OpenMM code with the backbone's topology and positions (N, CA, C; nanometers):
from openmm import Vec3, app, unit

residues = "LYS GLY GLY LYS GLY GLY LYS GLY GLY LYS GLY LYS GLY ASP GLY ILE ASN PHE SER ASN GLU CYS THR LYS LEU ALA GLN SER LEU ALA SER ALA HIS MET LEU PRO GLY ILE VAL PHE CYS MET SER ARG LYS HIS CYS VAL LEU GLY ALA GLN ALA VAL SER SER LEU ASN LEU LEU GLY GLN ASP THR GLU ALA VAL ARG THR SER ARG ARG MET LEU LYS VAL MET HIS ARG THR HIS LEU GLN ARG PHE MET PRO ASP LEU GLY ASN LEU GLU ALA TYR THR GLN ILE MET GLU MET LEU GLU HIS GLY VAL ALA TYR HIS HIS SER GLY MET LEU PRO VAL LEU ARG GLU".split()
positions = [
    Vec3(-4.0936, -11.7711, 1.7259),
    Vec3(-4.1520, -11.6572, 1.7918),
    Vec3(-4.1011, -11.5163, 1.7633),
    Vec3(-4.2304, -11.4230, 1.8375),
    Vec3(-4.2796, -11.3352, 1.7810),
    Vec3(-4.0972, -11.2188, 1.8633),
    Vec3(-4.1112, -11.1142, 1.8088),
    Vec3(-4.0844, -11.0540, 1.7713),
    Vec3(-4.0146, -10.9616, 1.9330),
    Vec3(-3.9209, -10.8866, 1.9630),
    Vec3(-3.8782, -10.8768, 2.0903),
    Vec3(-3.9979, -10.7130, 2.1293),
    Vec3(-4.0776, -10.6729, 2.0673),
    Vec3(-4.1300, -10.5349, 2.0980),
    Vec3(-4.1939, -10.5214, 2.2442),
    Vec3(-4.2268, -10.4307, 2.2611),
    Vec3(-4.2876, -10.3562, 2.3763),
    Vec3(-4.2071, -10.2935, 2.4505),
    Vec3(-4.1073, -10.2626, 2.4954),
    Vec3(-3.9333, -10.2657, 2.5189),
    Vec3(-4.0045, -10.1281, 2.5823),
    Vec3(-4.0311, -10.0274, 2.4776),
    Vec3(-4.0595, -9.8857, 2.5257),
    Vec3(-3.9108, -9.8071, 2.5569),
    Vec3(-3.7831, -9.8763, 2.5111),
    Vec3(-3.6803, -9.7663, 2.4764),
    Vec3(-3.6105, -9.7650, 2.5855),
    Vec3(-3.7337, -9.8100, 2.7479),
    Vec3(-3.6170, -9.8569, 2.8427),
    Vec3(-3.5118, -9.9227, 2.8996),
    Vec3(-3.5182, -10.0885, 2.8112),
    Vec3(-3.4284, -10.1412, 2.8058),
    Vec3(-3.2847, -10.0806, 2.8223),
    Vec3(-3.1862, -10.2032, 2.8516),
    Vec3(-3.0846, -10.1241, 2.8839),
    Vec3(-2.9357, -10.1537, 2.7238),
    Vec3(-3.0521, -10.1631, 2.5748),
    Vec3(-2.9492, -10.1873, 2.5142),
    Vec3(-2.8653, -10.2463, 2.4713),
    Vec3(-2.7534, -10.2541, 2.3775),
    Vec3(-2.7207, -10.2992, 2.3051),
    Vec3(-2.5289, -10.2867, 2.3933),
    Vec3(-2.5697, -10.1949, 2.5341),
    Vec3(-2.3918, -10.2408, 2.5805),
    Vec3(-2.3258, -10.1116, 2.5092),
    Vec3(-2.4035, -10.0246, 2.4551),
    Vec3(-2.3329, -9.9100, 2.4090),
    Vec3(-2.3175, -9.7819, 2.5006),
    Vec3(-2.2089, -9.7785, 2.5137),
    Vec3(-2.1248, -9.6434, 2.6370),
    Vec3(-2.1055, -9.5220, 2.5209),
    Vec3(-2.2086, -9.4270, 2.6127),
    Vec3(-2.2816, -9.2947, 2.5503),
    Vec3(-2.1766, -9.2139, 2.5196),
    Vec3(-2.0715, -9.1938, 2.6552),
    Vec3(-1.9966, -9.1019, 2.7224),
    Vec3(-1.8846, -9.1487, 2.5824),
    Vec3(-1.8305, -9.2582, 2.5450),
    Vec3(-1.7621, -9.3646, 2.4585),
    Vec3(-1.7533, -9.2759, 2.3166),
    Vec3(-1.9059, -9.3202, 2.2863),
    Vec3(-1.9189, -9.2786, 2.1505),
    Vec3(-1.9617, -9.1301, 2.0907),
    Vec3(-1.9314, -8.9813, 2.2148),
    Vec3(-1.9644, -8.9182, 2.2198),
    Vec3(-1.8420, -8.8127, 2.2347),
    Vec3(-1.7036, -8.9004, 2.2589),
    Vec3(-1.5687, -8.8545, 2.2653),
    Vec3(-1.5358, -8.9452, 2.1105),
    Vec3(-1.5809, -9.0486, 2.0873),
    Vec3(-1.5479, -9.0939, 1.9339),
    Vec3(-1.5796, -8.9492, 1.8281),
    Vec3(-1.7073, -8.9303, 1.8948),
    Vec3(-1.7433, -8.8478, 1.7414),
    Vec3(-1.6510, -8.7063, 1.7485),
    Vec3(-1.6796, -8.6740, 1.8576),
    Vec3(-1.6102, -8.5292, 1.9006),
    Vec3(-1.4059, -8.5783, 1.8590),
    Vec3(-1.4061, -8.6430, 1.8527),
    Vec3(-1.1914, -8.6454, 1.7946),
    Vec3(-1.2381, -8.6807, 1.6347),
    Vec3(-1.3324, -8.7275, 1.5759),
    Vec3(-1.3412, -8.7430, 1.4814),
    Vec3(-1.3828, -8.5980, 1.3467),
    Vec3(-1.4692, -8.5307, 1.4917),
    Vec3(-1.4723, -8.4062, 1.3785),
    Vec3(-1.3660, -8.2858, 1.3977),
    Vec3(-1.3307, -8.3589, 1.4980),
    Vec3(-1.2108, -8.2577, 1.5472),
    Vec3(-1.0232, -8.2861, 1.4590),
    Vec3(-1.0167, -8.4301, 1.4221),
    Vec3(-0.9265, -8.4928, 1.2855),
    Vec3(-1.0005, -8.4101, 1.1763),
    Vec3(-1.1135, -8.4008, 1.1769),
    Vec3(-1.1750, -8.3586, 1.0115),
    Vec3(-1.1603, -8.2824, 0.9898),
    Vec3(-1.1168, -8.1588, 1.1363),
    Vec3(-1.1463, -8.0260, 1.0964),
    Vec3(-1.2840, -7.9474, 1.0925),
    Vec3(-1.3721, -8.0225, 1.1658),
    Vec3(-1.5407, -8.0305, 1.1290),
    Vec3(-1.5817, -7.9545, 1.2698),
    Vec3(-1.5269, -7.8982, 1.3494),
    Vec3(-1.5541, -7.8448, 1.4585),
    Vec3(-1.6264, -7.6776, 1.4476),
    Vec3(-1.7269, -7.6558, 1.5051),
    Vec3(-1.7749, -7.6538, 1.6240),
    Vec3(-1.8595, -7.7807, 1.5645),
    Vec3(-1.9281, -7.9022, 1.6436),
    Vec3(-2.0217, -7.9720, 1.6238),
    Vec3(-2.1744, -7.9681, 1.7669),
    Vec3(-2.2711, -8.0171, 1.7472),
    Vec3(-2.3651, -8.0320, 1.8235),
    Vec3(-2.3810, -8.2056, 1.8394),
    Vec3(-2.4069, -8.2160, 1.9684),
    Vec3(-2.4781, -8.3718, 1.9337),
    Vec3(-2.6367, -8.3256, 2.0464),
    Vec3(-2.7571, -8.3940, 2.0250),
    Vec3(-2.8781, -8.3784, 2.0577),
    Vec3(-2.9097, -8.5470, 2.0718),
    Vec3(-2.9283, -8.5581, 2.2235),
    Vec3(-2.9781, -8.7123, 2.3105),
    Vec3(-3.1681, -8.6578, 2.3890),
    Vec3(-3.1762, -8.7506, 2.4173),
    Vec3(-3.3212, -8.7767, 2.4641),
    Vec3(-3.3002, -8.7540, 2.6301),
    Vec3(-3.1733, -8.7726, 2.6912),
    Vec3(-3.2121, -8.8225, 2.8220),
    Vec3(-3.0865, -8.7266, 2.9110),
    Vec3(-3.1529, -8.6461, 2.9970),
    Vec3(-3.0063, -8.5171, 3.0072),
    Vec3(-2.9533, -8.5374, 3.1197),
    Vec3(-2.9640, -8.6980, 3.1163),
    Vec3(-2.8282, -8.7518, 3.2289),
    Vec3(-2.7476, -8.7633, 3.1214),
    Vec3(-2.7544, -8.8234, 2.9758),
    Vec3(-2.6835, -8.8065, 2.8750),
    Vec3(-2.5929, -8.6512, 2.8216),
    Vec3(-2.6929, -8.6177, 2.8482),
    Vec3(-2.6231, -8.4921, 2.7873),
    Vec3(-2.5000, -8.4637, 2.8479),
    Vec3(-2.5546, -8.4323, 2.9998),
    Vec3(-2.4166, -8.4227, 3.1263),
    Vec3(-2.2956, -8.4680, 3.0770),
    Vec3(-2.3118, -8.6218, 3.0959),
    Vec3(-2.2059, -8.7217, 3.0954),
    Vec3(-2.1723, -8.7307, 2.9519),
    Vec3(-2.2366, -8.7026, 2.8502),
    Vec3(-2.1621, -8.6687, 2.7234),
    Vec3(-2.0552, -8.5561, 2.7314),
    Vec3(-2.1464, -8.4385, 2.7593),
    Vec3(-2.0596, -8.2981, 2.8060),
    Vec3(-1.9126, -8.3133, 2.8906),
    Vec3(-1.8834, -8.4371, 2.9386),
    Vec3(-1.8021, -8.4009, 3.0585),
    Vec3(-1.7107, -8.4952, 3.0195),
    Vec3(-1.7537, -8.6160, 2.9095),
    Vec3(-1.6441, -8.6947, 2.8425),
    Vec3(-1.5738, -8.6186, 2.7166),
    Vec3(-1.6418, -8.5317, 2.6653),
    Vec3(-1.5492, -8.4657, 2.5326),
    Vec3(-1.4557, -8.3739, 2.6202),
    Vec3(-1.5169, -8.2984, 2.7430),
    Vec3(-1.4378, -8.1755, 2.8090),
    Vec3(-1.2810, -8.2465, 2.8458),
    Vec3(-1.2819, -8.3853, 2.8390),
    Vec3(-1.1548, -8.3906, 2.8952),
    Vec3(-1.0752, -8.3856, 2.7122),
    Vec3(-1.1003, -8.3716, 2.6135),
    Vec3(-1.0092, -8.3669, 2.5531),
    Vec3(-0.9925, -8.2729, 2.4654),
    Vec3(-1.0735, -8.1101, 2.5792),
    Vec3(-0.9664, -7.9545, 2.5174),
    Vec3(-1.0023, -7.9947, 2.3747),
    Vec3(-1.1115, -7.9798, 2.3764),
    Vec3(-1.1275, -7.9130, 2.1684),
    Vec3(-1.1032, -7.8482, 2.1736),
    Vec3(-1.0179, -7.7115, 2.2316),
    Vec3(-0.9851, -7.5744, 2.2095),
    Vec3(-0.8912, -7.5874, 2.1130),
    Vec3(-0.7147, -7.6994, 2.1403),
    Vec3(-0.6389, -7.7156, 2.1184),
    Vec3(-0.5268, -7.6700, 2.1703),
    Vec3(-0.4051, -7.6760, 2.1325),
    Vec3(-0.3157, -7.5967, 2.2482),
    Vec3(-0.3688, -7.3980, 2.2300),
    Vec3(-0.2593, -7.3657, 2.3341),
    Vec3(-0.2725, -7.2416, 2.3776),
    Vec3(-0.2303, -7.1594, 2.2970),
    Vec3(-0.3519, -7.1118, 2.1774),
    Vec3(-0.3031, -7.0433, 2.1000),
    Vec3(-0.3280, -6.9108, 2.1052),
    Vec3(-0.3177, -6.8291, 1.9934),
    Vec3(-0.3813, -6.6488, 2.0212),
    Vec3(-0.5542, -6.6765, 2.0021),
    Vec3(-0.5770, -6.7796, 1.9110),
    Vec3(-0.7460, -6.8109, 1.9405),
    Vec3(-0.7725, -6.8334, 1.9982),
    Vec3(-0.7422, -6.9233, 2.0824),
    Vec3(-0.7801, -7.0147, 2.2684),
    Vec3(-0.7903, -6.9013, 2.3401),
    Vec3(-0.6595, -6.8225, 2.3902),
    Vec3(-0.6540, -6.6939, 2.4244),
    Vec3(-0.7926, -6.6219, 2.3860),
    Vec3(-0.8001, -6.5743, 2.3116),
    Vec3(-0.9157, -6.5037, 2.2464),
    Vec3(-1.0353, -6.5321, 2.3102),
    Vec3(-1.0513, -6.7047, 2.2848),
    Vec3(-1.1596, -6.7386, 2.3464),
    Vec3(-1.2256, -6.7665, 2.4641),
    Vec3(-1.1089, -6.7627, 2.5361),
    Vec3(-1.1257, -6.7606, 2.6678),
    Vec3(-1.1419, -6.5927, 2.7830),
    Vec3(-1.0626, -6.5132, 2.6432),
    Vec3(-1.1224, -6.3863, 2.6788),
    Vec3(-1.2549, -6.3171, 2.6293),
    Vec3(-1.2805, -6.3706, 2.5608),
    Vec3(-1.4548, -6.3749, 2.5225),
    Vec3(-1.5694, -6.4973, 2.6007),
    Vec3(-1.5123, -6.5386, 2.7055),
    Vec3(-1.5481, -6.6530, 2.7966),
    Vec3(-1.5864, -6.5287, 2.8970),
    Vec3(-1.4739, -6.4736, 2.9710),
    Vec3(-1.4375, -6.3664, 3.0885),
    Vec3(-1.5646, -6.2734, 3.0550),
    Vec3(-1.5951, -6.1941, 2.8871),
    Vec3(-1.6771, -6.0768, 2.9535),
    Vec3(-1.7916, -6.1407, 2.9354),
    Vec3(-1.8275, -6.2331, 2.8792),
    Vec3(-2.0452, -6.3273, 2.8933),
    Vec3(-1.9907, -6.3150, 3.0115),
    Vec3(-1.9423, -6.3687, 3.0808),
    Vec3(-1.9501, -6.4378, 3.2330),
    Vec3(-1.9900, -6.2800, 3.3149),
    Vec3(-1.8571, -6.1867, 3.3026),
    Vec3(-1.9275, -6.0962, 3.3380),
    Vec3(-1.9964, -5.9824, 3.3133),
    Vec3(-2.0728, -5.9871, 3.1440),
    Vec3(-2.1890, -5.8942, 3.1142),
    Vec3(-2.3351, -5.9721, 3.1933),
    Vec3(-2.2909, -6.1245, 3.1861),
    Vec3(-2.4153, -6.2295, 3.1939),
    Vec3(-2.4648, -6.2967, 3.3106),
    Vec3(-2.3839, -6.2777, 3.3957),
    Vec3(-2.3259, -6.4090, 3.5644),
    Vec3(-2.3226, -6.3249, 3.6343),
    Vec3(-2.2467, -6.2323, 3.6486),
    Vec3(-2.1509, -6.1541, 3.7396),
    Vec3(-2.2201, -6.0975, 3.8637),
    Vec3(-2.3692, -6.0773, 3.8142),
    Vec3(-2.4724, -6.0525, 3.9317),
    Vec3(-2.5055, -6.1190, 4.0498),
    Vec3(-2.5429, -6.2582, 3.9355),
    Vec3(-2.5535, -6.3701, 3.9993),
    Vec3(-2.4633, -6.4296, 4.1482),
    Vec3(-2.3481, -6.3474, 4.1334),
    Vec3(-2.2482, -6.4317, 4.2151),
    Vec3(-2.2888, -6.3292, 4.3156),
    Vec3(-2.2053, -6.4633, 4.4432),
    Vec3(-2.1312, -6.5354, 4.4739),
    Vec3(-2.2574, -6.6532, 4.5053),
    Vec3(-2.3662, -6.6489, 4.4558),
    Vec3(-2.4588, -6.7792, 4.4722),
    Vec3(-2.4631, -6.8985, 4.3467),
    Vec3(-2.4559, -6.8384, 4.2456),
    Vec3(-2.4094, -6.8637, 4.1282),
    Vec3(-2.2767, -6.9897, 4.1736),
    Vec3(-2.1642, -6.9543, 4.2320),
    Vec3(-2.0883, -6.9383, 4.2547),
    Vec3(-2.0432, -7.0919, 4.3193),
    Vec3(-2.1418, -7.1096, 4.3981),
    Vec3(-2.1353, -7.1902, 4.5145),
    Vec3(-2.2315, -7.3271, 4.4319),
    Vec3(-2.2876, -7.3763, 4.3576),
    Vec3(-2.3485, -7.4211, 4.2489),
    Vec3(-2.2157, -7.5415, 4.1608),
    Vec3(-2.2440, -7.6414, 4.2039),
    Vec3(-2.1440, -7.7572, 4.1404),
    Vec3(-2.1930, -7.7497, 3.9174),
    Vec3(-2.3198, -7.7519, 4.0152),
    Vec3(-2.3408, -7.7137, 3.7850),
    Vec3(-2.2831, -7.6052, 3.7626),
    Vec3(-2.2580, -7.5184, 3.7621),
    Vec3(-2.2344, -7.3816, 3.7360),
    Vec3(-2.0998, -7.3836, 3.7508),
    Vec3(-2.0036, -7.4104, 3.8401),
    Vec3(-1.8503, -7.4580, 3.8443),
    Vec3(-1.8330, -7.5844, 3.7326),
    Vec3(-1.8977, -7.6777, 3.6719),
    Vec3(-1.8702, -7.7968, 3.5996),
    Vec3(-1.9119, -7.7196, 3.4889),
    Vec3(-1.9945, -7.6306, 3.4336),
    Vec3(-2.0341, -7.6068, 3.3107),
    Vec3(-1.9125, -7.4566, 3.2833),
    Vec3(-1.8863, -7.3936, 3.4014),
    Vec3(-1.7173, -7.3045, 3.3715),
    Vec3(-1.6356, -7.4131, 3.2843),
    Vec3(-1.6059, -7.4454, 3.3814),
    Vec3(-1.4503, -7.5804, 3.3252),
    Vec3(-1.4907, -7.6512, 3.1529),
    Vec3(-1.5989, -7.6787, 3.1689),
    Vec3(-1.5978, -7.7421, 3.0635),
    Vec3(-1.6270, -7.6185, 2.9232),
    Vec3(-1.6280, -7.4908, 2.9281),
    Vec3(-1.6361, -7.4224, 2.8627),
    Vec3(-1.4869, -7.3733, 2.8437),
    Vec3(-1.4336, -7.4015, 2.9330),
    Vec3(-1.2211, -7.3373, 2.9322),
    Vec3(-1.2061, -7.4545, 2.8353),
    Vec3(-1.2701, -7.5378, 2.7890),
    Vec3(-1.2165, -7.6867, 2.7303),
    Vec3(-1.3026, -7.6448, 2.5608),
    Vec3(-1.3739, -7.6133, 2.5141),
    Vec3(-1.4443, -7.6017, 2.4869),
    Vec3(-1.5497, -7.6441, 2.4427),
    Vec3(-1.6576, -7.6488, 2.5091),
    Vec3(-1.7902, -7.8038, 2.5242),
    Vec3(-1.8692, -7.7044, 2.6200),
    Vec3(-2.0545, -7.7219, 2.6213),
    Vec3(-2.1261, -7.6556, 2.6755),
    Vec3(-2.2576, -7.7502, 2.5914),
    Vec3(-2.3529, -7.7958, 2.7454),
    Vec3(-2.4413, -7.8769, 2.7030),
    Vec3(-2.5587, -7.7672, 2.7442),
    Vec3(-2.6082, -7.8077, 2.7446),
    Vec3(-2.8275, -7.7347, 2.7585),
    Vec3(-2.9227, -7.8198, 2.7433),
    Vec3(-3.0028, -7.8530, 2.8400),
    Vec3(-3.1442, -7.9076, 2.9058),
    Vec3(-3.2589, -7.8701, 2.9803),
    Vec3(-3.3469, -7.9379, 3.0124),
    Vec3(-3.4625, -7.8698, 3.0312),
    Vec3(-3.4592, -7.8255, 3.1642),
    Vec3(-3.3837, -7.9116, 3.2303),
    Vec3(-3.3969, -7.8881, 3.3694),
    Vec3(-3.2390, -7.7993, 3.4359),
    Vec3(-3.2017, -7.7322, 3.3229),
    Vec3(-3.0588, -7.6859, 3.4053),
    Vec3(-3.1517, -7.5072, 3.4842),
    Vec3(-3.0848, -7.4926, 3.5449),
    Vec3(-3.1504, -7.3345, 3.5657),
    Vec3(-3.1779, -7.2442, 3.4640),
    Vec3(-3.2211, -7.1712, 3.4566),
    Vec3(-3.2588, -7.0857, 3.3417),
    Vec3(-3.1914, -6.9839, 3.3621),
    Vec3(-3.0511, -6.9139, 3.4259),
    Vec3(-2.9735, -6.8735, 3.4158),
    Vec3(-2.8385, -6.9287, 3.3728),
    Vec3(-2.8554, -7.0893, 3.3507),
    Vec3(-2.6959, -7.1769, 3.3710),
    Vec3(-2.7246, -7.1828, 3.1435),
    Vec3(-2.8483, -7.1458, 3.1776),
    Vec3(-2.9118, -7.2288, 3.0394),
    Vec3(-2.8247, -7.0940, 2.8817),
    Vec3(-2.8294, -6.9938, 2.9645),
    Vec3(-2.8651, -6.8873, 2.9133),
    Vec3(-2.6906, -6.8568, 2.8698),
] * unit.nanometer
topology = app.Topology()
chain = topology.addChain("A")
for resn in residues:
    res = topology.addResidue(resn, chain)
    for name in ("N", "CA", "C"):
        topology.addAtom(name, app.Element.getBySymbol(name[0]), res)
């Protein structure tokens, strides 16, 4: 019989768990001291789910001076670029999620995000 063509990429696939794969990739990159890393995917949903999964790893590591410096830079960036949109921005679930992920060294970007959050 013929092949399985015509699926159009919309099938359930072979059971690969994208979030788990992102987590394994991030762990491998971290153990090989190859961070930062970037992952591209074609799905907005997978973009968010992968970032959420990886943020549980706390890629910034232990509370070192470098981590404290990164967090200070995040606060400066927030004051510089986002403070003017508060308090409206603070009420958005997407904003809260992104800020929590940034605390763990993870961010994401997709076309469905509010422009202010993409920046």
